[in-house]
N, C-alpha and C positions, 0 to 999 in steps of 0.2 A: 860816326862818320869818320874817315880816316884822318890822318895825321896832318900835322900842320906845317906843311912847307910854305904856307901863306902868312905866318906871322911875322911881325916885324922884325928887322934884323937883329936889333937889341935884344929880343926875346924869343928868338928862334932857337930850336933843338938842333941836334946834329942829325942833319937831314941824312947823311951818309949811313949811319949807324940805322936808322929807321928803314933804310931801303935794304940794307944787308938783313935786319930782322925779318921784313915781309918776305924776302927772297928765301932765306934759309927756313924759316917756318912753312913756307909753301912748298918748298923742296922736299923736306921731311914727311910732309902729310900726303904726297901727291902718290906714291906708288902705293903704301897701305891702304890708302883711302879708295884707290882704284880696284885694288883686287878685293878688299873686304866688302866693298858694296857691290862689285859684280858677282863675287860669291853668294852675298846675300840675296839677291834677285834670283840666282839660279836656285837656291835651296828653296825659297818661298813660293816659288813657281811651281816646284815640284811637290810642296805640301799644301798648296793654296786651298785645295778641296779637303784635306785630312784634319786640319788643325781648325779650331773655334776661338783661338786667343788672339785677337787682335793683329792677324797677319795681314789684313789689307792696310791697316795703318803702318806696318812695319815695311811693307814694299814699298808705300808711298814716301816713307822716310829714307829709305835706300835710294830711291830715285832723286830726292831733293839734296841729298848727298852726292850724288853721281854727278848731277849736273854742275855742281860746285866744283867738284874735282876735275871735271873736264875743262875747266876754265882757268886752272891754276898754272898750265903752261905758259899762257900769255901774261899771267900777272908776274910769273917770275921773269920772264923775258924783258918786261918793262923796269922792273925793279933793278935788274941788272945793268940794262942799257940807258935807263932813263930816257927812253925815247918811244913813241908810240905810232907805228908807220901802219896800223891796219885800220885806220878811219875813225871817225868819230861815233858812227852809230855801234860798232862793235865794241868801243871802250865803254860806252854808256850802258850797252848790253851787259857786259860783263860786270860792270859797277853794279847794275840792278839786281844782276842774277845773285850776288853775294849777299843781299838783303833779303831776297826772296828764299834763298836756301836757310838762312838764319831763322826767319819767322815761319817758314814752312817746318822746319825741325822742331821748333817750339811748339808748334800746333800738333804735330804728330806725336810727339812724346808725351803731351797731354792726352790726347786721345787712346794712345797705347796704355796709359796708367788708368785712365777712367774705365776704358773695355775690359781691362784685366780685374780691376775692382768689381765692376758688375757682373762680369762672369763668374767671380769669387761668390758674390751675395745672391745672385739670382743664376744659378748654373743651369737649370732646366728651362729658361726662357730663351736661350738663344738658337736661333733657327736660321735656316736660308733667309728668311726675311730680314733678320737682324744683320747677316752679311751683306745683303743688298743696301741696308741702312748705312753700314759703314763705307760702302762704296759711294753712296750719295753725300755723305758727311765729308769724304775726301774730295769730291768733286768741289763742293761747295767752300771747303778751306783753301784749296787752290786757286779759287776765284777771288776769295777775300783776300788772301795773302798778295797775290798778284797786283791787285787794285790798291791795297794800303800801302806797297812798297814804291809806288810810283812817284811819291813825292821826293824819294832820296835820289834819284836821277834827275827829276825836274828841278830841284833847287841846285844843281850842278850845272845845269844847262844853260841859266841865264846869263853868265857873264863869259861863255866860252867864244862869242864871235866879237867880243871888244878888244882881245889882244891876239896878234897873229902867232905869238910865241906859245900859245896855249894849244895850237894844233897839233903838237907834239907830246901834250901831256895827258895823264889819264889818271884815274884812281886817287891816291892821296893828295896829289897835285891840282886837283880840280878847285876852283874857287867855288866859295857857297855864295849863293844869292842871298841878299838883305832883304827880309821879308819884314822887318819891324818886330820890336820887342813883345807886342800882345800875340802876333801870329807864332812867332818862335816859341813861345811859352806853351802856345796852345797845341803846336805839334809836338812838342816833346812830350808833353803831358800825357797826350792821346797816344804817342808810341810807346810810353813807359806803361801807361795804365791797362791797355790792351796787349801790349806785346811782352810784358814781363810780369807785372803784378798780380793781374787776374789769372794767367797760367800758374803762376806760383803758389795762389791760394788754392786751385783745384788740385795741383798736385799734392800739397800740403794736407788738404783734406782726404784725398784717397788714402795716402800714407797713415794718417791717424785713425781713419775708419778701418782699415786692414790690421793696423795694430790692436785696435780694440776688439777685432773679430778673435784674434789669437787668445785674447783672454777670456774669451766666452766659455763656460763650463760644459761639460757632456758633449763636446766635438769627437766625433770618430776620427780615428787615426789617418784615415785618409784625407778627411777634411782638414785635419791639422797639417798634413804634408801639403795640400793644395793651398792653404792660406799662407805657408811659409814660402812656397814657390811664388806666389804672387805679391807677398811682400818684398821678395827679393828682387823682382822685376820692376816694382813701383820705386823701391829706394835706388835702384841703379837709374832708371830714368830720373829720379829726382836729383842724384848726384852729377850726372850729367849736365841737366838743366842748370845746376848752380854753378858748377865749375866753368863751363863754358860761356854761359849767357849772364851770369850774375855781374861778374866784373865789368862787361860791356855795358849792361844797363846802369851800372853806378857812373862809370865815367861818360856816358853818352851825352847826357844833358850838359855836363860841365864842358865838354868838347864843343857841343853846339853852340853854347855861348861864347866860347873862345872864337869859333869860326866867324860867327856873327858881331864879334868885336865888342860884346857886352861885357867881358871881364878884361879890366884894365891892368891889373898887378901884373908885372913881369913875372916875378916869382910864381904866381899862380898859374899863369899862361904857360911857363916851361913845365911845371909839374903835370899839368893836364895833358899837355901834347905829348909828353914822355908816357904817361900812363895809359892813354887811350890805344895807341898801338899794340902794346902788350894786351890789352884786353881784347882788341879785335883779333889779333893772332890766336888767343884762348877759344874764341868763338869759332875760328876755322877749324880747331882741332877735333869737334864733334864729327866731323866727317870721317876720322878714325875711331871715335870711341863709340859711335852708334852700332858698329857690327860687333864691338865687345858685348854689347848689350845681349844682341841676339844670340850670341854663342852662350854665354854664361847664364842666361836667363830662359833661353828657350830649348826644350827638351829635342823638339823637331830639328832644330838646327844642329844641336850635337850629334843626333842619331843620324842624319844626313852626312855629315862630315866623318862619321866613324869609318874605320877602315874596311870594316865588315860590309857596311852599306855601300861603299864606294865600290867594293870587289864585286857585291850583287849586281849592282848597276852596270858595271863593266861587263859582266859576263851575259846579262840580259842583252844589253846593246850588241854583243859579239853574236850570241845566239840569234837575235832578231835579223842581223845583217847576213848570217849564214843561211837561214831558212829562206830569206828574199832571194838572195843570189840562185839557191837550188831551184826555187820555183820558176825564177826566169829562164834558168838553164832548161829546165823539163818544158817550159811552154816554147822555148826556141826549137827543140827536137821535135 
């Protein structure tokens, strides 16, 4: 949960620095994230029937990132102007969307790692039925993530009507509803366990099993190449997972306790309220890093973006248009 403009004056952090940190970070990732994810959706749509390697999950990951990127202009506006004129509903929706993106990204990064690992271990078991299974898993994943993320905005709504000054505040400046020590600990524990610890364990297991498969004797050369490609993708997913979401889930429970006024030490509050915004910015960078995964670990992505493939696609498009025009001209005559 975002930073602490609500701490007491003696323990407050530099609010202006935090606002600039958010605004600069979101501005930097806006254009690359938009271009990268739109490009990814274009590529995967073209190759969705050709490839068998987790493309359904990659499409969903790109959609999650694109939704987050589309909300960034509003976030940038707020942190530069410190005023929210767009209404309470849109504020809470953008706030909610941030966490939906984060946990949807975690979910689909795990799915990509598992699917790539299973395709490596059981290459001949992947059929159109498995592709439909990936689609159903994605649907269930979206529902689970959207429901699980509801507490984030709900815990910020509780105090909004008590102070008129909050009508023009959003994101980091929203107060946190006090739900008690027991409920706070339970909420944080569930978020950490199912949102980070369990996915980390799954990705670590897939990485370990893939590394072990590389050490198996009597592997054919093409099998060895496939295993290296699989390991490359899984390791890249793990790296993005740890870099983007590791710091956040370390600082998240501490920040939650500060917002709930359970940590009293002024120095500790300052340290946590300074660390957490940095971690939240790192979590946002995944919108730009996910397309890097696609390019460096997916042959279809590279092939689609190659000059020759683009040239062939352009020529085919021009040829089809020419044929269409000539056919219509003859029909008119």
